[in-house]
Residue frames as a rotation matrix with the C-alpha (Angstrom) as fourth column:
MET 1
0.587 0.809 0.000 0.00
0.809 -0.587 0.000 0.00
0.000 0.000 -1.000 0.00
SER 2
-0.373 -0.739 0.560 1.44
0.703 -0.620 -0.349 3.39
0.606 0.263 0.751 -0.91
GLU 3
-0.141 0.230 -0.963 1.37
0.840 -0.487 -0.239 6.35
-0.524 -0.843 -0.125 1.40
VAL 4
0.344 0.319 0.883 -0.22
0.744 -0.667 -0.048 9.58
0.574 0.673 -0.467 0.22
LEU 5
-0.533 -0.578 -0.617 1.67
0.816 -0.544 -0.195 12.69
-0.223 -0.608 0.762 1.24
VAL 6
0.605 0.763 0.228 -0.35
0.785 -0.619 -0.011 15.85
0.133 0.186 -0.974 1.71
SER 7
-0.495 -0.761 0.418 1.40
0.685 -0.638 -0.351 19.11
0.534 0.113 0.838 1.03
ARG 8
0.437 0.593 -0.676 0.69
0.879 -0.441 0.182 21.75
-0.190 -0.673 -0.714 3.64
PRO 9
0.621 -0.236 0.748 1.20
0.166 -0.893 -0.419 25.46
0.766 0.384 -0.515 3.25
LYS 10
-0.406 -0.842 -0.356 4.19
0.660 -0.001 -0.752 26.69
0.632 -0.540 0.555 5.19
ILE 11
0.628 0.607 -0.487 3.25
0.774 -0.420 0.474 28.42
0.084 -0.674 -0.734 8.43
SER 12
0.555 -0.379 0.740 4.45
-0.056 -0.905 -0.421 31.93
0.830 0.192 -0.524 9.12
PRO 13
-0.563 -0.801 -0.202 7.14
0.257 0.063 -0.964 32.71
0.786 -0.595 0.170 11.69
GLU 14
-0.557 0.435 0.707 4.42
-0.769 -0.592 -0.242 34.38
0.313 -0.679 0.664 13.78
GLU 15
0.574 0.790 -0.217 2.24
-0.669 0.605 0.432 31.24
0.472 -0.103 0.876 13.71
ARG 16
0.164 -0.614 -0.772 5.26
0.300 0.777 -0.554 29.12
0.940 -0.141 0.312 14.62
ARG 17
-0.798 -0.459 0.390 5.94
-0.164 -0.457 -0.874 31.43
0.580 -0.762 0.290 17.60
ARG 18
-0.082 0.861 0.502 2.29
-0.960 -0.203 0.191 31.20
0.267 -0.467 0.843 18.72
ARG 19
0.668 0.323 -0.670 2.37
-0.263 0.945 0.194 27.42
0.696 0.047 0.716 18.49
ARG 20
-0.276 -0.848 -0.453 5.65
0.336 0.356 -0.872 27.20
0.900 -0.393 0.187 20.43
GLU 21
-0.743 0.037 0.668 4.26
-0.542 -0.619 -0.569 29.49
0.392 -0.785 0.480 23.15
ALA 22
0.325 0.941 0.096 1.07
-0.871 0.259 0.417 27.40
0.367 -0.219 0.904 23.40
VAL 23
0.536 -0.203 -0.820 3.03
0.139 0.979 -0.152 24.15
0.833 -0.032 0.552 23.71
ASP 24
-0.593 -0.805 0.020 5.44
0.167 -0.147 -0.975 25.70
0.788 -0.575 0.222 26.23
TYR 25
-0.404 0.536 0.741 2.50
-0.853 -0.514 -0.093 26.97
0.331 -0.670 0.665 28.31
ALA 26
0.657 0.701 -0.276 0.81
-0.583 0.705 0.404 23.55
0.478 -0.104 0.872 28.27
ARG 27
0.151 -0.703 -0.695 4.09
0.316 0.700 -0.640 21.82
0.937 -0.123 0.328 29.14
GLY 28
-0.772 -0.457 0.441 4.61
-0.191 -0.496 -0.847 24.16
0.606 -0.738 0.296 32.08
SER 29
-0.021 0.877 0.479 1.04
-0.935 -0.187 0.301 23.70
0.354 -0.442 0.824 33.22
VAL 30
0.782 0.328 -0.529 1.24
-0.197 0.937 0.289 19.90
0.591 -0.122 0.798 33.37
ARG 31
-0.214 -0.927 -0.308 4.72
0.276 0.245 -0.929 20.10
0.937 -0.284 0.204 34.90
LEU 32
-0.521 0.102 0.848 3.17
-0.716 -0.593 -0.369 22.00
0.465 -0.799 0.381 37.83
GLU 33
0.585 0.785 0.205 1.00
-0.798 0.511 0.319 18.91
0.145 -0.351 0.925 38.31
GLY 34
0.097 -0.665 0.741 4.11
-0.607 0.550 0.574 16.74
-0.789 -0.505 -0.350 38.38
VAL 35
0.750 0.232 0.619 3.77
0.298 0.717 -0.630 15.38
-0.590 0.657 0.469 34.83
ILE 36
-0.275 -0.837 -0.473 6.78
-0.449 -0.323 0.833 15.16
-0.850 0.441 -0.288 32.54
LEU 37
0.688 0.574 -0.444 5.88
-0.630 0.167 -0.759 14.69
-0.362 0.802 0.476 28.87
ASP 38
0.322 -0.563 0.761 7.39
0.274 0.825 0.495 11.61
-0.906 0.049 0.420 27.25
ALA 39
-0.632 -0.751 -0.191 9.53
0.007 -0.252 0.968 11.65
-0.775 0.611 0.164 24.10
GLU 40
-0.588 0.469 0.659 6.65
0.809 0.334 0.484 10.71
0.007 0.818 -0.576 21.76
ILE 41
0.541 0.781 -0.312 4.50
0.785 -0.602 -0.144 13.60
-0.300 -0.167 -0.939 23.00
GLU 42
0.135 -0.571 -0.810 7.43
-0.021 -0.819 0.574 15.95
-0.991 -0.060 -0.123 22.49
ARG 43
-0.835 -0.394 0.385 7.84
0.332 0.198 0.922 14.62
-0.439 0.898 -0.034 18.92
ILE 44
-0.043 0.911 0.410 4.13
0.996 0.008 0.087 15.24
0.076 0.412 -0.908 18.26
ASN 45
0.595 0.239 -0.767 4.45
0.458 -0.885 0.079 18.74
-0.660 -0.399 -0.636 19.72
THR 46
-0.397 -0.829 -0.393 7.46
0.005 -0.430 0.903 19.47
-0.918 0.357 0.175 17.50
ARG 47
-0.703 0.206 0.681 5.54
0.708 0.299 0.640 18.36
-0.072 0.932 -0.356 14.40
PHE 48
0.433 0.898 -0.076 2.73
0.897 -0.438 -0.061 20.74
-0.088 -0.042 -0.995 15.38
ILE 49
0.381 -0.370 -0.848 5.11
0.163 -0.876 0.455 23.65
-0.910 -0.311 -0.273 16.00
ASP 50
-0.668 -0.744 0.015 6.81
0.085 -0.057 0.995 22.98
-0.739 0.666 0.101 12.66
GLY 51
-0.237 0.672 -0.701 3.47
-0.848 -0.495 -0.188 23.13
-0.474 0.550 0.687 10.84
GLU 52
-0.914 -0.128 -0.385 3.31
-0.318 0.815 0.485 19.44
0.251 0.565 -0.786 9.95
LEU 53
-0.568 0.754 -0.329 0.09
0.811 0.582 -0.068 19.02
0.140 -0.305 -0.942 11.96
THR 54
-0.212 0.617 0.758 -3.02
-0.083 -0.784 0.615 21.17
0.974 0.068 0.218 12.20
VAL 55
-0.505 0.110 0.856 -4.49
-0.849 -0.243 -0.470 21.91
0.156 -0.964 0.216 15.62
ARG 56
0.574 0.808 0.130 -7.01
-0.818 0.574 0.044 19.10
-0.039 -0.132 0.991 15.15
GLU 57
0.596 -0.415 -0.687 -4.36
-0.092 0.815 -0.572 16.62
0.798 0.404 0.448 13.98
HIS 58
-0.487 -0.788 0.378 -2.19
-0.437 -0.156 -0.886 17.60
0.757 -0.596 -0.268 16.96
PHE 59
-0.191 0.502 0.843 -4.95
-0.967 0.050 -0.249 16.81
-0.168 -0.863 0.476 19.45
GLU 60
0.806 0.519 -0.285 -5.85
-0.574 0.803 -0.158 13.59
0.146 0.291 0.945 17.63
ALA 61
0.194 -0.826 -0.529 -2.22
-0.118 0.516 -0.848 12.42
0.974 0.227 0.002 17.65
LEU 62
-0.640 -0.395 0.659 -1.92
-0.652 -0.173 -0.738 13.20
0.405 -0.902 -0.147 21.36
GLU 63
0.233 0.821 0.522 -5.16
-0.946 0.316 -0.074 11.33
-0.226 -0.476 0.850 22.11
ARG 64
0.757 0.014 -0.653 -4.03
-0.334 0.868 -0.368 8.28
0.562 0.497 0.661 20.10
HIS 65
-0.261 -0.951 -0.166 -0.74
-0.195 0.220 -0.956 8.22
0.945 -0.217 -0.243 21.97
LEU 66
-0.636 0.014 0.772 -2.33
-0.758 -0.202 -0.620 8.63
0.147 -0.979 0.139 25.39
ASP 67
0.447 0.887 0.119 -4.97
-0.893 0.449 0.005 5.95
-0.049 -0.108 0.993 24.68
ARG 68
0.050 -0.512 -0.858 -2.27
-0.475 0.743 -0.471 3.27
0.879 0.431 -0.206 24.22
């Protein structure tokens, strides 16, 4: 089976900054609860920050990972 690659428009530097700030805020918030994000969650977050994932895809990827 072949994989279909979807081309995404490149996100702006401003959008990248907003995404990084949102992820950093969430990371800090859960850290206050004593939770340290695992490597797979950090990889998913990086893909979101880099524009590889939409907001919806980001949440779906996190949910799939956490449901394992």
